[in-house]
N, C-alpha and C positions, 0 to 999 in steps of 0.2 A: 289469448288471441293468438291465431297464427298471421305471420308477416311472410308474404314470399319477397325475396329479393333476387334480381336479375345480376347474375355475377360471371366474372371472366374465369373463376377457379371455384373448386368445390370446397372452399374453407372462409370462415368468417374474417379472414384477414385479406381475402380477395377484393379487389376493386368491383365497384357497380359497374355493369358492362355499359358500352356506349349505345346499344340498341337494345330495346326491350325483348321482342318476340324471338330475336335471333342470338341473344344470350348463350353462352356456352353452358351455364348451368344456371338453375334455378335453387334457390336456397329457402326452406321452408322454416322459420325459426319461430317455436311457441316460448310466447312472452312468461309465462307460468312457469315451465320446466327449466328454461334457460338453454335448452338443447335444439338441435336442428339437425337435418336431413338434407342432402342435396340430390336434385335431380338432374341428370344429363340431358340437356336439350339437342335433340339430334335434329336440328333446323335445315333441313334438306329438301324443303318443297320450296317452289320458284314463289309463289302466291299463298296466303291464307295463314302464315304463320301465326298472325296477332292473335285471332280467335282460338287456335291451337294452345296458344301458351296462356291464355286467359283461361281455357278449360284445365289446364293442369293447376291454375291456382285455384279454381274451384273444387275441383277433386281433392284437393288438399285441405279444404277448410280455410283458405286464407280468406280474411278480411281486410288487408292492407297489402298492397304492392308498393315496394320500394325500387325504382330503376330511374333510367334515362326515360324520357318523354316516350309515351307509347304513341303508335300511329293511330289515324282515325278510327279505322275497324275495330282496333283492340281497345280504344279508349270507349267506344261504343258499348262493347262487349264488358266491359271493365263495369261501367255505370249500370248496365242493366242486372250484371251480377252483384251490385252494390259494394263493390270492391274499391276503397277509397286509394287513391295513387297519391304518392309523395315522390318527389324529386330528389334522387340520390346522386346525382352526377358530382364526380370528383371526390366520392368517397369510398373508403372501404365499409365492406358489409357491417364489421363490428361498429364503426363510427357511425354509418346510417341508423343502426339499431337504437344507440345511445342518444343521439339527435331526436329522434322520433319519440323514444321513453321520455325525454326532457321536453317535449313540444317545440323543439327548435327546426323541425323540417318543414319545407315548404310544402302545401298540398296544391296539387294541380287541378 
């Protein structure tokens, strides 16, 4: 399974970003291989970033998103794409992954 995490830095030790669509980075973590890749988010549009960020998740095969709470447009797009959202606020990416794998994260 692939998990997309919205983070402040391109590492697993980075904090989950305060905003989903405007997070500086997205990490795509593979739960089987335990490897990840980072994607720089060029959040330069005034509006419409939510659906663009969701498209990144879709393009990378993510089934789960761990982030701050997405906005309304992003949430609708995530539901349509059947991507499950979990609240990762206040956690490092590595902590969020561990809590997700242990069933300890809150589903949004």
